[in-house]
DRENPA-3360 file (N, C-alpha, C; in nm, 2 decimals, always signed):
BEGIN
1 = MPSIVSAT = +0.09/-0.12/+0.00/+0.00/+0.00/+0.00/+0.09/+0.12/+0.00 ~ +0.07/+0.22/-0.09/+0.15/+0.34/-0.09/+0.13/+0.43/+0.03 ~ +0.23/+0.50/+0.06/+0.22/+0.59/+0.17/+0.13/+0.71/+0.13 ~ +0.07/+0.77/+0.23/-0.01/+0.89/+0.21/+0.07/+1.01/+0.27 ~ +0.09/+1.10/+0.19/+0.18/+1.22/+0.23/+0.10/+1.34/+0.22 ~ +0.09/+1.42/+0.33/+0.01/+1.54/+0.33/+0.08/+1.65/+0.25 ~ +0.00/+1.75/+0.21/+0.06/+1.86/+0.13/+0.11/+1.98/+0.21 ~ +0.11/+1.96/+0.34/+0.14/+2.07/+0.43/+0.29/+2.10/+0.43;
9 = AVIPRIAP = +0.38/+2.01/+0.39/+0.52/+2.03/+0.40/+0.59/+1.95/+0.29 ~ +0.71/+1.99/+0.25/+0.79/+1.92/+0.16/+0.87/+1.81/+0.24 ~ +0.88/+1.69/+0.18/+0.96/+1.59/+0.25/+1.10/+1.64/+0.25 ~ +1.17/+1.64/+0.37/+1.30/+1.69/+0.37/+1.41/+1.59/+0.32 ~ +1.52/+1.64/+0.28/+1.63/+1.56/+0.24/+1.71/+1.52/+0.37 ~ +1.73/+1.40/+0.40/+1.80/+1.35/+0.52/+1.95/+1.38/+0.51 ~ +2.00/+1.44/+0.61/+2.15/+1.46/+0.62/+2.20/+1.40/+0.75 ~ +2.33/+1.38/+0.76/+2.39/+1.32/+0.88/+2.35/+1.38/+1.01;
17 = DNVLIFDL = +2.32/+1.51/+1.01/+2.29/+1.58/+1.13/+2.14/+1.58/+1.17 ~ +2.06/+1.51/+1.09/+1.92/+1.48/+1.12/+1.91/+1.38/+1.23 ~ +1.80/+1.38/+1.31/+1.77/+1.27/+1.40/+1.63/+1.23/+1.37 ~ +1.61/+1.10/+1.35/+1.48/+1.04/+1.34/+1.44/+0.98/+1.47 ~ +1.33/+1.03/+1.52/+1.27/+0.99/+1.65/+1.15/+0.91/+1.62 ~ +1.14/+0.79/+1.68/+1.03/+0.70/+1.65/+0.96/+0.66/+1.78 ~ +0.83/+0.67/+1.79/+0.75/+0.60/+1.89/+0.77/+0.45/+1.86 ~ +0.73/+0.37/+1.95/+0.75/+0.22/+1.94/+0.63/+0.15/+1.89;
25 = DNTLYPSA = +0.53/+0.14/+1.99/+0.42/+0.05/+1.97/+0.32/+0.11/+1.86 ~ +0.28/+0.03/+1.77/+0.19/+0.06/+1.66/+0.25/+0.17/+1.57 ~ +0.38/+0.19/+1.58/+0.45/+0.28/+1.49/+0.55/+0.20/+1.41 ~ +0.63/+0.13/+1.48/+0.74/+0.05/+1.41/+0.68/-0.09/+1.37 ~ +0.57/-0.13/+1.41/+0.50/-0.25/+1.36/+0.35/-0.22/+1.34 ~ +0.28/-0.29/+1.26/+0.14/-0.26/+1.23/+0.05/-0.28/+1.35 ~ -0.04/-0.19/+1.37/-0.14/-0.20/+1.48/-0.22/-0.33/+1.47 ~ -0.23/-0.39/+1.35/-0.30/-0.52/+1.34/-0.24/-0.63/+1.42;
33 = CDLFSQVS = -0.11/-0.62/+1.46/-0.05/-0.72/+1.56/-0.13/-0.72/+1.69 ~ -0.19/-0.61/+1.72/-0.28/-0.60/+1.84/-0.20/-0.64/+1.97 ~ -0.08/-0.59/+1.98/-0.01/-0.61/+2.11/-0.07/-0.53/+2.22 ~ -0.14/-0.42/+2.18/-0.20/-0.34/+2.29/-0.31/-0.42/+2.36 ~ -0.38/-0.50/+2.30/-0.48/-0.58/+2.37/-0.42/-0.67/+2.48 ~ -0.30/-0.73/+2.44/-0.23/-0.81/+2.54/-0.19/-0.72/+2.66 ~ -0.13/-0.61/+2.63/-0.09/-0.52/+2.74/-0.21/-0.47/+2.82 ~ -0.31/-0.43/+2.75/-0.43/-0.38/+2.82/-0.49/-0.49/+2.92;
41 = NLIGQYVR = -0.49/-0.61/+2.87/-0.54/-0.72/+2.96/-0.46/-0.74/+3.08 ~ -0.33/-0.73/+3.06/-0.23/-0.75/+3.18/-0.24/-0.63/+3.27 ~ -0.27/-0.51/+3.22/-0.29/-0.39/+3.31/-0.41/-0.42/+3.39 ~ -0.52/-0.47/+3.32/-0.64/-0.49/+3.40/-0.62/-0.60/+3.51 ~ -0.54/-0.70/+3.48/-0.51/-0.80/+3.58/-0.43/-0.74/+3.69 ~ -0.34/-0.65/+3.66/-0.26/-0.59/+3.76/-0.34/-0.50/+3.86 ~ -0.44/-0.43/+3.80/-0.52/-0.34/+3.88/-0.61/-0.43/+3.97 ~ -0.67/-0.54/+3.91/-0.75/-0.63/+3.99/-0.67/-0.69/+4.11;
49 = DTLRLPAD = -0.55/-0.74/+4.08/-0.47/-0.80/+4.18/-0.42/-0.71/+4.29 ~ -0.38/-0.59/+4.24/-0.32/-0.49/+4.34/-0.42/-0.43/+4.42 ~ -0.54/-0.39/+4.36/-0.64/-0.32/+4.44/-0.75/-0.41/+4.49 ~ -0.73/-0.54/+4.46/-0.83/-0.64/+4.50/-0.97/-0.60/+4.47 ~ -0.99/-0.59/+4.34/-1.12/-0.54/+4.29/-1.17/-0.65/+4.19 ~ -1.31/-0.66/+4.18/-1.36/-0.74/+4.07/-1.33/-0.68/+3.94 ~ -1.34/-0.76/+3.83/-1.29/-0.72/+3.70/-1.36/-0.59/+3.65 ~ -1.49/-0.58/+3.67/-1.56/-0.46/+3.61/-1.52/-0.34/+3.68;
57 = EAYVIQKS = -1.50/-0.34/+3.81/-1.45/-0.22/+3.88/-1.31/-0.19/+3.85 ~ -1.23/-0.29/+3.83/-1.09/-0.27/+3.79/-1.08/-0.20/+3.66 ~ -1.16/-0.24/+3.56/-1.16/-0.19/+3.43/-1.20/-0.04/+3.43 ~ -1.29/+0.00/+3.52/-1.33/+0.14/+3.53/-1.21/+0.22/+3.58 ~ -1.14/+0.17/+3.68/-1.03/+0.23/+3.74/-0.92/+0.25/+3.63 ~ -0.89/+0.14/+3.56/-0.79/+0.14/+3.46/-0.81/+0.25/+3.36 ~ -0.92/+0.26/+3.30/-0.95/+0.36/+3.20/-0.96/+0.50/+3.26 ~ -1.01/+0.51/+3.38/-1.02/+0.64/+3.44/-0.88/+0.70/+3.47;
65 = YFHRYGTT = -0.79/+0.62/+3.52/-0.65/+0.66/+3.54/-0.58/+0.70/+3.41 ~ -0.61/+0.62/+3.30/-0.55/+0.64/+3.17/-0.59/+0.78/+3.12 ~ -0.71/+0.81/+3.14/-0.76/+0.94/+3.08/-0.72/+1.06/+3.17 ~ -0.72/+1.04/+3.30/-0.68/+1.14/+3.40/-0.54/+1.17/+3.41 ~ -0.46/+1.07/+3.40/-0.31/+1.08/+3.42/-0.22/+1.05/+3.30 ~ -0.28/+1.01/+3.19/-0.20/+0.98/+3.07/-0.16/+0.84/+3.06 ~ -0.14/+0.77/+3.17/-0.11/+0.63/+3.17/-0.18/+0.57/+3.30 ~ -0.22/+0.45/+3.29/-0.27/+0.38/+3.42/-0.16/+0.38/+3.52;
73 = LRGLMTEH = -0.04/+0.35/+3.48/+0.07/+0.35/+3.57/+0.08/+0.48/+3.65 ~ +0.08/+0.59/+3.59/+0.09/+0.71/+3.66/-0.02/+0.73/+3.76 ~ -0.14/+0.69/+3.72/-0.25/+0.70/+3.82/-0.23/+0.61/+3.94 ~ -0.18/+0.49/+3.91/-0.16/+0.39/+4.03/-0.05/+0.44/+4.12 ~ +0.05/+0.51/+4.06/+0.16/+0.56/+4.14/+0.11/+0.68/+4.22 ~ +0.03/+0.76/+4.16/-0.02/+0.88/+4.23/-0.12/+0.85/+4.34 ~ -0.22/+0.75/+4.31/-0.33/+0.72/+4.40/-0.29/+0.61/+4.50 ~ -0.20/+0.52/+4.46/-0.18/+0.40/+4.54/-0.03/+0.37/+4.57;
81 = DIDPADYL = +0.06/+0.46/+4.52/+0.20/+0.45/+4.56/+0.26/+0.31/+4.52 ~ +0.22/+0.26/+4.40/+0.27/+0.12/+4.36/+0.41/+0.13/+4.31 ~ +0.48/+0.02/+4.30/+0.61/+0.01/+4.25/+0.61/+0.01/+4.10 ~ +0.66/+0.11/+4.03/+0.65/+0.11/+3.89/+0.73/+0.00/+3.82 ~ +0.84/-0.04/+3.88/+0.92/-0.15/+3.82/+0.84/-0.28/+3.82 ~ +0.77/-0.31/+3.92/+0.69/-0.43/+3.93/+0.58/-0.42/+3.82 ~ +0.52/-0.31/+3.81/+0.41/-0.29/+3.72/+0.46/-0.31/+3.57 ~ +0.57/-0.25/+3.54/+0.62/-0.25/+3.40/+0.67/-0.39/+3.37;
89 = SKVHNIDL = +0.72/-0.47/+3.46/+0.77/-0.60/+3.43/+0.65/-0.69/+3.41 ~ +0.54/-0.67/+3.47/+0.42/-0.76/+3.46/+0.34/-0.72/+3.34 ~ +0.31/-0.60/+3.31/+0.22/-0.56/+3.20/+0.28/-0.58/+3.06 ~ +0.42/-0.59/+3.06/+0.48/-0.60/+2.93/+0.53/-0.75/+2.90 ~ +0.48/-0.84/+2.99/+0.51/-0.98/+2.97/+0.42/-1.04/+2.87 ~ +0.44/-1.00/+2.74/+0.35/-1.04/+2.64/+0.41/-1.13/+2.53 ~ +0.32/-1.19/+2.45/+0.37/-1.29/+2.34/+0.39/-1.21/+2.22 ~ +0.52/-1.20/+2.17/+0.56/-1.12/+2.05/+0.56/-1.21/+1.93;
97 = SVMDPAPE = +0.52/-1.34/+1.94/+0.52/-1.42/+1.82/+0.41/-1.38/+1.72 ~ +0.32/-1.29/+1.76/+0.22/-1.24/+1.66/+0.27/-1.14/+1.57 ~ +0.40/-1.09/+1.60/+0.46/-0.99/+1.52/+0.57/-1.05/+1.44 ~ +0.57/-1.03/+1.31/+0.67/-1.08/+1.22/+0.80/-1.00/+1.22 ~ +0.91/-1.06/+1.20/+1.04/-0.98/+1.17/+1.01/-0.88/+1.05 ~ +1.09/-0.77/+1.05/+1.07/-0.67/+0.95/+1.19/-0.64/+0.87 ~ +1.24/-0.73/+0.78/+1.36/-0.70/+0.71/+1.35/-0.58/+0.62 ~ +1.23/-0.55/+0.56/+1.22/-0.43/+0.48/+1.23/-0.30/+0.56;
105 = LAAALDAL = +1.18/-0.30/+0.68/+1.20/-0.19/+0.77/+1.34/-0.17/+0.81 ~ +1.41/-0.28/+0.84/+1.56/-0.27/+0.87/+1.63/-0.21/+0.75 ~ +1.60/-0.25/+0.63/+1.68/-0.20/+0.51/+1.65/-0.05/+0.49 ~ +1.52/-0.01/+0.51/+1.48/+0.13/+0.50/+1.55/+0.22/+0.60 ~ +1.56/+0.17/+0.72/+1.64/+0.24/+0.83/+1.79/+0.25/+0.79 ~ +1.84/+0.14/+0.74/+1.98/+0.14/+0.71/+2.02/+0.24/+0.60 ~ +1.92/+0.27/+0.51/+1.95/+0.36/+0.40/+1.95/+0.50/+0.44 ~ +1.91/+0.53/+0.56/+1.91/+0.67/+0.61/+2.03/+0.70/+0.70;
113 = PCRKVIFT = +2.12/+0.79/+0.65/+2.25/+0.81/+0.72/+2.24/+0.91/+0.83 ~ +2.17/+0.88/+0.94/+2.15/+0.97/+1.05/+2.12/+0.90/+1.17 ~ +2.12/+0.97/+1.29/+2.09/+0.91/+1.42/+1.94/+0.88/+1.42 ~ +1.91/+0.77/+1.50/+1.78/+0.72/+1.51/+1.76/+0.68/+1.66 ~ +1.65/+0.73/+1.72/+1.62/+0.70/+1.86/+1.48/+0.66/+1.88 ~ +1.45/+0.58/+1.98/+1.32/+0.54/+2.02/+1.27/+0.63/+2.14 ~ +1.14/+0.67/+2.13/+1.08/+0.76/+2.23/+0.95/+0.70/+2.27 ~ +0.94/+0.63/+2.38/+0.82/+0.55/+2.41/+0.77/+0.57/+2.55;
121 = NASRGHAE = +0.64/+0.56/+2.57/+0.57/+0.56/+2.70/+0.58/+0.42/+2.77 ~ +0.64/+0.32/+2.69/+0.66/+0.19/+2.75/+0.79/+0.18/+2.82 ~ +0.83/+0.06/+2.86/+0.96/+0.04/+2.93/+1.07/+0.01/+2.83 ~ +1.19/+0.03/+2.87/+1.31/-0.01/+2.79/+1.31/-0.16/+2.76 ~ +1.28/-0.24/+2.86/+1.28/-0.38/+2.83/+1.18/-0.42/+2.72 ~ +1.07/-0.37/+2.73/+0.97/-0.39/+2.62/+1.02/-0.35/+2.49 ~ +1.07/-0.23/+2.48/+1.12/-0.17/+2.36/+1.23/-0.26/+2.30 ~ +1.32/-0.31/+2.39/+1.43/-0.40/+2.34/+1.38/-0.53/+2.28;
129 = RVMDRLGI = +1.28/-0.58/+2.35/+1.22/-0.71/+2.30/+1.15/-0.69/+2.17 ~ +1.08/-0.58/+2.15/+1.01/-0.56/+2.02/+1.11/-0.53/+1.91 ~ +1.22/-0.45/+1.94/+1.32/-0.42/+1.84/+1.39/-0.55/+1.80 ~ +1.42/-0.64/+1.90/+1.49/-0.76/+1.86/+1.40/-0.85/+1.78 ~ +1.27/-0.86/+1.81/+1.18/-0.94/+1.73/+1.17/-0.89/+1.59 ~ +1.17/-0.75/+1.57/+1.16/-0.69/+1.44/+1.29/-0.71/+1.36 ~ +1.40/-0.72/+1.44/+1.53/-0.73/+1.37/+1.59/-0.59/+1.34 ~ +1.56/-0.49/+1.42/+1.60/-0.35/+1.39/+1.68/-0.29/+1.50;
137 = ASHFETIF = +1.71/-0.36/+1.60/+1.78/-0.30/+1.72/+1.91/-0.23/+1.69 ~ +1.98/-0.29/+1.59/+2.12/-0.23/+1.56/+2.11/-0.10/+1.49 ~ +1.99/-0.06/+1.45/+1.98/+0.07/+1.37/+1.95/+0.19/+1.47 ~ +1.93/+0.16/+1.59/+1.90/+0.27/+1.69/+2.01/+0.30/+1.79 ~ +2.03/+0.42/+1.81/+2.14/+0.47/+1.89/+2.10/+0.45/+2.04 ~ +1.97/+0.48/+2.07/+1.93/+0.48/+2.21/+1.78/+0.47/+2.22 ~ +1.73/+0.45/+2.35/+1.59/+0.44/+2.38/+1.57/+0.54/+2.49 ~ +1.46/+0.62/+2.48/+1.41/+0.70/+2.59/+1.28/+0.65/+2.63;
145 = DIVDADYI = +1.27/+0.59/+2.75/+1.15/+0.52/+2.79/+1.08/+0.60/+2.90 ~ +0.97/+0.54/+2.96/+0.89/+0.60/+3.06/+0.97/+0.63/+3.19 ~ +1.07/+0.54/+3.22/+1.15/+0.56/+3.33/+1.24/+0.69/+3.31 ~ +1.30/+0.70/+3.19/+1.38/+0.82/+3.16/+1.29/+0.95/+3.17 ~ +1.16/+0.93/+3.15/+1.07/+1.05/+3.15/+1.02/+1.07/+3.29 ~ +1.07/+1.00/+3.39/+1.03/+1.01/+3.53/+0.88/+0.98/+3.54 ~ +0.84/+0.89/+3.46/+0.70/+0.83/+3.45/+0.60/+0.93/+3.41 ~ +0.64/+1.04/+3.35/+0.55/+1.14/+3.30/+0.53/+1.11/+3.15;
153 = PKPERQPY = +0.41/+1.08/+3.10/+0.40/+1.03/+2.97/+0.38/+1.14/+2.86 ~ +0.41/+1.11/+2.74/+0.36/+1.19/+2.63/+0.21/+1.20/+2.63 ~ +0.15/+1.31/+2.59/+0.20/+1.43/+2.53/+0.24/+1.54/+2.62 ~ +0.26/+1.52/+2.75/+0.31/+1.63/+2.84/+0.45/+1.67/+2.79 ~ +0.48/+1.80/+2.81/+0.60/+1.86/+2.75/+0.73/+1.81/+2.81 ~ +0.73/+1.77/+2.94/+0.85/+1.74/+3.01/+0.93/+1.63/+2.94 ~ +0.87/+1.52/+2.91/+0.96/+1.41/+2.85/+1.02/+1.45/+2.72 ~ +0.96/+1.54/+2.64/+1.02/+1.58/+2.51/+1.14/+1.67/+2.55;
161 = DRLLARDA = +1.13/+1.76/+2.64/+1.24/+1.84/+2.68/+1.36/+1.75/+2.74 ~ +1.32/+1.65/+2.81/+1.43/+1.56/+2.87/+1.50/+1.49/+2.76 ~ +1.42/+1.43/+2.66/+1.48/+1.36/+2.55/+1.58/+1.45/+2.48 ~ +1.54/+1.57/+2.44/+1.62/+1.66/+2.36/+1.75/+1.69/+2.44 ~ +1.74/+1.72/+2.57/+1.85/+1.76/+2.65/+1.95/+1.64/+2.67 ~ +1.89/+1.52/+2.70/+1.98/+1.40/+2.72/+2.06/+1.36/+2.60 ~ +2.00/+1.37/+2.49/+2.06/+1.32/+2.37/+2.11/+1.43/+2.27 ~ +2.11/+1.55/+2.32/+2.17/+1.66/+2.25/+2.11/+1.67/+2.11;
169 = IDPTRAIY = +1.97/+1.68/+2.10/+1.90/+1.68/+1.98/+1.85/+1.82/+1.95 ~ +1.89/+1.87/+1.83/+1.83/+2.00/+1.79/+1.69/+1.97/+1.73 ~ +1.59/+2.02/+1.79/+1.45/+1.99/+1.74/+1.43/+2.03/+1.59 ~ +1.50/+2.13/+1.55/+1.48/+2.17/+1.41/+1.54/+2.08/+1.31 ~ +1.62/+1.98/+1.36/+1.68/+1.88/+1.27/+1.62/+1.74/+1.30 ~ +1.51/+1.74/+1.37/+1.45/+1.61/+1.41/+1.32/+1.59/+1.33 ~ +1.30/+1.46/+1.30/+1.17/+1.42/+1.24/+1.11/+1.31/+1.33 ~ +0.99/+1.33/+1.37/+0.93/+1.25/+1.48/+0.81/+1.17/+1.42;
177 = FEDMAKNL = +0.81/+1.04/+1.43/+0.71/+0.94/+1.38/+0.63/+0.89/+1.50 ~ +0.50/+0.89/+1.49/+0.42/+0.85/+1.60/+0.28/+0.81/+1.55 ~ +0.22/+0.71/+1.61/+0.09/+0.67/+1.57/-0.02/+0.74/+1.65 ~ +0.01/+0.79/+1.77/-0.09/+0.87/+1.84/-0.08/+1.02/+1.80 ~ -0.17/+1.07/+1.72/-0.15/+1.20/+1.66/-0.13/+1.31/+1.76 ~ -0.20/+1.30/+1.88/-0.18/+1.41/+1.97/-0.04/+1.42/+2.03 ~ +0.03/+1.31/+2.03/+0.17/+1.32/+2.08/+0.26/+1.39/+1.98 ~ +0.22/+1.41/+1.86/+0.30/+1.49/+1.77/+0.30/+1.64/+1.79;
185 = LPAKDMGM = +0.19/+1.69/+1.85/+0.17/+1.83/+1.86/+0.27/+1.90/+1.94 ~ +0.31/+1.85/+2.06/+0.42/+1.92/+2.13/+0.55/+1.92/+2.06 ~ +0.58/+1.81/+1.98/+0.70/+1.80/+1.90/+0.70/+1.91/+1.80 ~ +0.59/+1.94/+1.73/+0.59/+2.04/+1.63/+0.61/+2.18/+1.69 ~ +0.55/+2.20/+1.81/+0.56/+2.33/+1.88/+0.71/+2.35/+1.91 ~ +0.79/+2.25/+1.93/+0.93/+2.26/+1.96/+1.02/+2.27/+1.84 ~ +0.96/+2.26/+1.72/+1.03/+2.28/+1.60/+1.06/+2.15/+1.52 ~ +1.01/+2.04/+1.56/+1.03/+1.91/+1.49/+0.94/+1.90/+1.37;
193 = TTVWVHTD = +0.98/+1.83/+1.27/+0.90/+1.78/+1.16/+0.82/+1.66/+1.21 ~ +0.69/+1.66/+1.18/+0.61/+1.55/+1.24/+0.54/+1.47/+1.13 ~ +0.54/+1.33/+1.16/+0.48/+1.24/+1.07/+0.39/+1.15/+1.15 ~ +0.26/+1.15/+1.11/+0.16/+1.06/+1.18/+0.16/+0.93/+1.10 ~ +0.19/+0.82/+1.17/+0.18/+0.69/+1.12/+0.04/+0.64/+1.14 ~ -0.04/+0.64/+1.03/-0.18/+0.61/+1.04/-0.22/+0.48/+1.11 ~ -0.32/+0.48/+1.19/-0.37/+0.36/+1.25/-0.53/+0.38/+1.26 ~ -0.59/+0.27/+1.25/-0.74/+0.27/+1.26/-0.79/+0.28/+1.40;
201 = EEWAQAGH = -0.70/+0.26/+1.50/-0.74/+0.27/+1.64/-0.80/+0.40/+1.67 ~ -0.92/+0.40/+1.73/-0.99/+0.53/+1.75/-0.92/+0.61/+1.85 ~ -0.86/+0.55/+1.95/-0.79/+0.63/+2.06/-0.66/+0.70/+2.01 ~ -0.61/+0.66/+1.89/-0.49/+0.72/+1.83/-0.53/+0.83/+1.73 ~ -0.66/+0.86/+1.71/-0.69/+0.95/+1.60/-0.70/+1.10/+1.65 ~ -0.72/+1.12/+1.78/-0.73/+1.25/+1.83/-0.62/+1.34/+1.79 ~ -0.65/+1.45/+1.72/-0.55/+1.55/+1.67/-0.50/+1.52/+1.54 ~ -0.54/+1.42/+1.47/-0.48/+1.38/+1.34/-0.50/+1.49/+1.23;
209 = DDPRIDHH = -0.60/+1.57/+1.24/-0.63/+1.68/+1.14/-0.57/+1.81/+1.19 ~ -0.49/+1.81/+1.29/-0.42/+1.94/+1.34/-0.32/+1.98/+1.23 ~ -0.31/+2.11/+1.20/-0.22/+2.15/+1.10/-0.07/+2.14/+1.14 ~ -0.05/+2.11/+1.27/+0.09/+2.09/+1.31/+0.15/+1.96/+1.27 ~ +0.06/+1.87/+1.22/+0.12/+1.74/+1.16/+0.15/+1.77/+1.02 ~ +0.28/+1.75/+0.99/+0.34/+1.79/+0.86/+0.31/+1.68/+0.75 ~ +0.32/+1.56/+0.79/+0.30/+1.45/+0.70/+0.22/+1.33/+0.77 ~ +0.15/+1.25/+0.69/+0.10/+1.13/+0.74/+0.11/+1.02/+0.64;
217 = TDNLVHFL = +0.12/+0.90/+0.69/+0.15/+0.78/+0.61/+0.08/+0.66/+0.66 ~ +0.04/+0.57/+0.57/-0.01/+0.44/+0.62/+0.09/+0.33/+0.59 ~ +0.21/+0.37/+0.55/+0.32/+0.27/+0.52/+0.45/+0.33/+0.56 ~ +0.50/+0.30/+0.68/+0.62/+0.36/+0.73/+0.74/+0.32/+0.64 ~ +0.75/+0.20/+0.59/+0.87/+0.16/+0.51/+0.87/+0.25/+0.38 ~ +0.76/+0.26/+0.32/+0.75/+0.34/+0.20/+0.79/+0.49/+0.22 ~ +0.74/+0.54/+0.33/+0.77/+0.68/+0.37/+0.92/+0.70/+0.39 ~ +0.98/+0.60/+0.46/+1.13/+0.61/+0.49/+1.21/+0.60/+0.36;
225 = RELANSPV = +1.16/+0.52/+0.26/+1.22/+0.51/+0.13/+1.21/+0.65/+0.06 ~ +1.10/+0.71/+0.07/+1.08/+0.85/+0.01/+1.18/+0.95/+0.08 ~ +1.20/+0.94/+0.21/+1.30/+1.02/+0.28/+1.44/+1.00/+0.22 ~ +1.47/+0.87/+0.20/+1.61/+0.84/+0.15/+1.63/+0.89/+0.01 ~ +1.52/+0.90/-0.07/+1.53/+0.93/-0.21/+1.49/+1.07/-0.24 ~ +1.45/+1.15/-0.14/+1.40/+1.29/-0.16/+1.52/+1.37/-0.22 ~ +1.49/+1.47/-0.31/+1.59/+1.55/-0.37/+1.65/+1.65/-0.27 ~ +1.77/+1.69/-0.30/+1.84/+1.79/-0.21/+1.77/+1.92/-0.22;
% end
């Protein structure tokens, strides 16, 4: 399927001083893999077990914290002082066999001569497992995870600032890829070029028609190839 590219901006030519910043889940692999359902079920189980609630009440808490705090984890930390390391180890204990290795993605990344980093609301361990399964780990310089963000999730501004400061990234030289459209908006405000990786998930759609999104695509590999071949 060809990528869909918006007309709001010209695709930039990639140079060695560019930095490509990628969200992880549903961005580097298709949302059809449905890893989110596995994680969501494990979050529900964690809430049930930790708060000793029946399933229906735990579900209400899970979703309420997600909407109020940005992640269920942050809600549990704020309201119940839970151990975030225990939470992250349990909710990311998922089956990755539903996700195929991605040699075409690996080749597309390899063709782009610049730094590449992961920026995720998930844990480093989860990111490493996903990248290993896809066969793309060697193409990334570093991971910025929810622990690095002090458990403050995107789209709050603080983790973006921390990422740029930690990895010495000039936002005007960065291109950010993300499936949750609203997470692109702070990046654009900071000077990044933004690319929405289209997903049919309703919860990822909010903000997708905002003019601060420069490009959108339903085929990440194709879009990366366009970046590699764009004229000077």
